[in-house]
N, C-alpha and C positions, 0 to 999 in steps of 0.2 A: 504494500500500500504506500503510495506517495505521501509526502508531507502535506497535511491539510493547511490551506491558507485561510486564516481566520480574521474576521473583522469585528469591531466593537462599536456599536452606536450608543453613545452616552457614557462618558467616563466620569461618573459620579460615585455615589456611595457604594454601589454594588459592582464597581469595576474590578475589585479584587477577585470576584468570581471568575472573570475572564483570564486572570493570571494563571489559573489552574489549567487553562487550555494552551498556555504558552509553553510548549514542550518541543523545542527544536529537535527535528528528526521524526517526530510524529505529527505535531501540529504547531503552527506558529502564528501569533498575532502579527499581521502585516499591515493592517489598516484600521484607523479609528476616526471617529467624527464626533465633534461636540461644538456647539456655538460659543461656549465659554472659553476664552483664552487660557484661563487658569487650568481648566480641565484638559485642554490640549497639551499644555506643558506637563501635566501629570501623566498623560498617556505616554509621552516620550520617556518620562522617568521610569515607569513600570514596565514598558514593553521594549524600550530601546530606541536610540536615536535614529535607527534605520527605518523605523515604522512610519508609514505614510499617515499624516495627520491632516484632517480636513475640518472645516467649519460647518459643512453641510454633508449629510449622509449620502445624498444623491451622488456626490463625487466618488464615493467608494465603489460604485458599480463598475468603474473602469480599472479596479485593482485586482481583477482575476480571483475573486474569492470563492472558496468552496462552502463556507459556512459563516454565519454572522450571529453575534450576541446582540439582542436589542435590550439595553439596560437603561433606557430613558425613564423619566417620570411616567407614571401610569397612564395619564391621558395622552401620551405620545407614543404608545406601543403600536397601535394598529397600523398607522400609515407606513412607517418603515418596514414593518413585518410584511405587509402586502407588497410593497415595492420589491423587496428581495425575493419573496416567493415568486413573483412574476418573472424575475430574472433567473429563476432556477437555482437560487442559493439556499441551502438548508438554513433554517431559522430557529434560533433559540430565543424565546420571548420570556423575560422575567415575569414572574407572577405579580399581579393578576394579568391574565391575557389581555384584558381591556377593562374599561370602566362602565361599559354598557353591553347588554346582551346583543344588540344589533351589531356593534363593532366586532364582538367575538365571532358572531356568525359570518360576518363578511370575511374575516381572516380565515376561518375554517373553509369557507366556500372557495377562497382563492387557492388555498393549499390543495383542495380536492380537484379544482379545475386544472391547475398547472401540474399536479402530481409531485410537487416539491415537498420535501420533508419538513414538518413542523413539530417543534418540541417546546413545551412550556415548563418553566423552572420551579415546579412544586417540589422543593427539596425535602419536605417532611416525609415524602414517600421513601426516602433513603435514610431517615433518622433511625438509628439502631433500636431505640425503645419502641417505636411504632412498628417497625418491621417485626420485632419479636411478638408484639401483641397480635399483629395480623397473622403470623404463623400459628400462634395458639388458637386463634379463631378457625383457621383452616384445618387444624388438627382436631377440632371438635372439643376443645378443653372446657367450653362453657355451653355446649349445645348450640342451638340456633340463636343467632343474635336477634334480640327484640328491641333493644334500646342502646343508644350511644349518647353519653353526656360529655361535654367538654367545657372546662372552666379555664379561661386564659387570664392569668394575672400578669398584667403588662406593667411591671414595676418601673420601667424607664419611659413610660408612654408620653409623659409631658415633654421630655427632651426629644424623643424620636418622632413624635407625630403632631405636636402642637406648636412648633417653632418655625415650620416652613410650610411648603405647599400641601403637605399631607392634611393640614387643618381645614382645607377648603373643599366643600362639596363639589365645586366645579372641576376640581382636579382629581378627586378620588371617588365620587358618589357618596361613600361613607367609609368609616373605618371597619364596619362590619364586612365590607367588601375588600378594602385595601389591606388591612391587617388580618381580617378574618378569612380571606381566600385560602390561606395556608390551612387553617383548621377546618374550614368547611369541606375542603377536598379530603383532608384526613378522616373526618367523620364519615363522609360518603364512602371512602375506601374501606374503613373498618366495618361499616354497615352493609356494604355491597349494593348500594342503590343511590338514587339521586332525589333531592328534595322536589316535591311537587306542590305541597301546601305549606305556607310559611306565615307565621305571625311573630311580631316582635314589639318590644317596648324598650325605651331608653331615653337618655337625655344628656345635655351638657351640664353636668351636675357640679363640677369643680372648676374647670378651666375657663368657664365663661366669664368669671370675674377677675381673672389674673391680668396684670398689666401687659399691654401689647406694644410692639414697635410701630412706628409710623410707616415704614417701608419694608419690603421683603429683605431678608438677609442674603448676603453673598457668602456667608460663612458655611462651613461644613459641620456636620454633626459632631465630629471629633473636636471641633474648636469651641463649641458651646456646651458640650455635655458636662454636667457636674453632678456626680452621684451624691454629694454631700447635702444638696438642697432638700430640706424636709421641714414641714410637711408640704405636699404638692401645692397647696394653696399659696405658698410663698414663691412659686416659680415666676420669673419675670421674663420680659422680652419675647412674648409669644408672637406668632404670625399676625400681621395686621387683620386678617380675616380668620376667624375661628367659628365655623358653623357646622362642624361635625360633632357627633356625640362622644363623650368620654366614658359612658356606661351604657352597655347594650345587652339585651337578653332576647334570644330568639328560640322558637320551637318549630320543628318541621315534621311533616309526615312524608316519608320517602315513597318512591314508586313500588317498593317491595313490601310496604306496610310497616317498616321499622320506624320508630319514633325517636327523634333526636333533639338535643338542646345544646345551645352554645351561649356562653356568657363571657363577656369581654369587659374588663375594667382597666383603665389607663392610669390609675393612681394607687395601686396596691404597693406595699413595701417590698414584696417579693416579685420575682419575674420568672414564671415557668408555666407550663401547660399541664393540666391534669385531665386525662381521659378515663372515663369509666365505661366499660362495655358490659351490658347485662344480657345474658342468654337465658334460655329456658332450662339450663342445667348448670348454672354457675355465674360468677361475676369476676371480672378482672379490673385492675386499676393500676396506673403507674404513679410512683412517688418520685419526683424529680424527672427531668426530661433529657438530661445529658447535653443540652444545647451549648451551654457555656462551660463545659467541663465538669459540671456538677454530677454527683452520683445519681444513677437512675435504677429503680427497682420496679419490677412488675410483680404484683401479688394476685393470686388466683384463689378464690374460694369456690369449691365445687364438690365437696364430699357429703354435705348434709346441712341441716339447719342448726342455728346457734344464736346466741345473743352476740354482743360485740366481742370480737376477738381480733387482735392485731396479728396473731400468728396464723397466717394464711396457710392453706393446704399446699400451695406451691409458691415459692418465692424465688424469683430469678433476678440476679444482678446483671445489669446490661452495661457492657463496656462501650464507651464512646470513642470515636476516633480522635486523633490529636489535631485535626484541622477544623475549619469553621463549621458551626452547627453540628458538632459531634461527628464529623466526618461525612455528613450528608452532602455538603457542597462538592467535595472531591468526587464522591460517587455519582452525583448528578451530572457533573461536567464530563466524567469518563463515559457515562451512558450516552450523553448527547454526541460526543465525538465519534463513538462507535456507530450510533444511529446515522449521523451525517455521512459517514464513510461508506457503510454497507447496509443500512436499514435494519429491519428486524423488529421484534417486540420490545417494548419499553415498559418500565414500571410507572412512568408518568403517562398522561393521556391528554391530548388536546380536547377531546370531548369532555372529560372530567374537569378540565380547567374551565371550560365554558360553563359547565353546570355549577361550579363553585361561584363564578361570577353571577350567574342567574339567581342562585340562592341569596347571595349578598345583596343584589339589587332588590329582590322581592322583600327581604328583611328591612331594607332602608325605607321602601315605600310603606310597608306595614307600620313600622315604628313611627313614621311621620304622619300617619293617619290614625294614630291612637290605638294601634294593635289590630286593625282590620286585617283579616286573613287575605293573603294574596296567593293566587295560583301561578305556578311557574310553567311557562311554555317549554315543552321539550324541543330538542333539536329535531330538524326534519329527518324523516327516515332515510332519505337519500344520503345526507351528510353522515348520519350515524353509521349507515351501512358502509360508506367509503372507509371511514377510519377503523371500523371493526375488521374490515378485510385487509387493510394496509398496515395496521398497528395492532396486531391481534391481542397482545397482552394489555388489556385496558384496566 
């Protein structure tokens, strides 16, 4: 296999993901684009002075690329993704695929029409603790799954999501979509289905009163992040526009009858995800998620009834990798490079990525309508069939 020529659109917060694809001899980042001069300088620093650097991604189409990473802000995913798919370049789109269902469907339709390979960066499908839980489900450890609950404690939420464009509905739709797309995809994956009925409640309960800047920041997260600020109500210099919710709760019924819940809070003191999976013959739960090198344990109760007991019937310590997101990022990029080069099944799924966005959009509509149930429109059978045939492991 010849060395893959890789491009990167957007050299911002997630650009380090693309450094995992800079493997001279196997794959090499040869072209980048970003309208920000500082980001273009950063591209040369992390990928080398010989890398072609542009201010417009359209100029990258002349650089002979085999694959491209689209790492722009969320509201700017769809257009470059479509452009490179049209050019026959394999595309990695950072999650979420887009911020509207319509844009997601347009990207999927472009991939199907052109036959170009499309991959979406849902790295939680490669997170060791979640992969262990999925394996236990597949082995029948808790019987048939009936419910999945996810609580997401976003301890650094104020710094990560309320000081820049993430705080604006126009740029994200909602944090149930932007931040939640990870977890909604994981919940769907553990449950084996996609949300079809959604209801949600939530609000801007803390950060609505915090002091804001007059103009958007040109800083990066690493330059403003301060773990010592406590309590969250004392956080300052928020984005000029803050109109997304900092506390959200949603309920769904999936197309296979499984019921799920997802709760997201952006001002907890701790930062981790807790998944509980309830079957008709047991229950499992993770304690710690291993994302930041923290310990992670999966506990399973499945031998009979009891009162409270911390000593589970099965306790599994899960080792995380030594790279970002517990090794999930490295596994994600490796899978994409293999897929871009030779195709074949993948643990991520463009259809599942679209369904995560659809659930997040429905939840945002429901929340802002006082909890009114919203029905989720499924993907057309034609598009679903195309990806089922061309990316069999969904």
